N, C-alpha and C positions, 0 to 999 in steps of 0.2 A: 215748731211742727207739734202740734196738736195729737196728743195718741191717748187711746183708752186702754186701762189696765185689764188684761185678760187672764191674770195670773190665776183666778179662782178657778178657770177651764184650762189654762196652760201654764203650766209652772213659769214663771218668769217671763212670760211673753206680754207683749205689748201689740196694739193694733190701730190701723187708721180708723175713726169713727165711721161708722154706717150702718145701713139698713137696706130690708127689702122694698121693692115698689109696692105699693098700695093701690088696688083695685087696677083701673086701666092708668095708673099714672106713668107719664114717660120719664126718661133718665133726667132731664133737666129740672123738671117739678121734684123729683124725689131727691136730687141732690141739694137743691133750694131748700125744702123742707127739713131736712138733716140739718143744714146751717143755721136755718132758723131757730131749730131745736136747740141746736149749741148755743147760740149767741144772742139770737133775736135780732141779728145784725142785718139790715135791709139794704145797706149801702156796699158791700163788699162785694170787689169783683170776684165771678167765680167763671170757670172753665174747663170743659171736659179734657182730660189729659188722654186716655186711651182706654180701651177693652182691652182686658189681658187676655192673651191667649191660654193661657194654664187655668186649668179648672180644678176646684177643690173637691172632692169626693166625700159623701156622706152617706149614711143609711137609706135617705131618702131619695138620692139623687146626687147631683152634681151644682155646683155654684159658681157661677160667673160673675167676675168682679169689675164693674165700671167705675174708672178712677176719675175725680175731680179734684182741681186744687182751686183755693181762693187766697185773695191777698186781701189779710184783715192786720189792723193796727193792735198789737197785746194790748196796749194802753186802754184801747176802747173796747176790746173784746171782754165781755163778761161772761165767763162760762156758767152757763143756766139751763142746764141739760134736762129735757122732758121724755129722754128716750132712753138714758142708760142708768144704770145704779152704779157702775164702776166708777173708779177715780178717772178724771181727766186730767192731763197734766200736757204743759209745754215742755218740748224738747230742744234743745240746738242741733240743727242736721249732722253736726261733725261728732255728737255724742248720744244717737240714737239707742235705745236700748234693743233687746232681744226681739226681733219681728219675724213672721212668717216670711219665706221667701217672695210669696206673693206682694205681700205689702211692702216689702222693703224694696223691690223692684217697681212698684207703683210710685213710690215717694222720691225713687232716684229719676226717672222716666219723668214725674213731674216738674222736679226741678230742672233739668233738662229743657224742658219747654218752657218754663219761666224764664229762664235765662234768653232763649231766643227771643220771647215775645217783649222783653223789656225794651230793645230799639225798638219795636213796633207801635207800643202801647204805653202808656206814662204808669205801668203799673205800680212805679215806686211811690206815686203821690198817694195810693191807697194806704201806705203804711207809715206815712208821715202825719204829723198834726195837720192842722190847716195852715198854722204859720211855721216857717221852717228857714234854717240857714242854708246857704248855697253847700256848706261845708257837711251839715247834715244829708244832703241830698247826696253828694259825694260818696260819705260813708257808707250809706246805703246801697248804692250802687256796686260801690267796692265787695261789699260783701256778697251780693247778690251774684256777681259776676266773676267773684275771684280774682279780681284786676287791683291794680295801684294806680292811681291818677295825680298827674303833677295837678297841685292845687291852683295855680294862677290859670294853668289851660283850661282846666275843667269848669271854672268860673267864667272865663271868657266864652266857651261854649256853651255852657247852660244859659247864660244871657242873651247869647245869639239866637238861641231858639226862639226868643219872642214868647215863652208860655210862663215866665215867670214874673210876675207882679210884685215890684217892689212896696213894701208899706212903710209908714213913716216912724216907724218903731224898731226897737233894737231888744236883743235878748236881756232877759232879766235875772237876777241871781247868780250870776256866773264868776268865776274867780279870774278868767282872762278878759281882755278885752270885749266887749259885748257886740256882736254882729247883727248886721241888719237882718230883718226878716222879711220875707218874700211869701206868696202863696200861689197857686198853683191858677193859671187862669184857665177855667174851662171852656169860656167861650171861644177863645183863640184856638183851643185844641179842637172844636169842633169844626172850626172852619178848614183847619189844617189835616182832618182826621186821615183823609186817604192817602195824603203824600207825607204821613208823619213818619220821619226816622230821628230817633234820639240816640246819636251816636257820639262817642267821646274816644 
């Protein structure tokens, strides 16, 4: 989870990076602008999570927060912020620092939404390298869904989707027996998109 250090304003507190809307900018455009300012990543998947029903009150009025989540690979995500002077760091979801109640709820709700979407959309592939092993895919889904899968059964079901394209290469520089590498077949996914179900 990428968070912004707001300790100068609120001692020890961190926040989800955000910004106000510019001019007649819509929610989606504003969220995309913030993501580009943070990473300049134009390939990341992004989705609106929810509008909070809690308001933050200030001297000049009240603030409504609209949450978005994006699945981006930490390896490919280079923090390059043009919006913030504060520190921006990655945090494990199970070790989050002190957050405002509103931001903590935003994160929890977004993660629940991500978990429900994983079976409907191939979101995990945005977090993997272009070439990956089936075991790497399994470990990713286990982490997102907080489940454990039987390795042979997972492999059989993953291959049965028809969305994994085997490559004529194996892992390099590993201490164990090198595993075959695959890539996600985007063309096949487009054909199956409306009826897609990635269930294990």
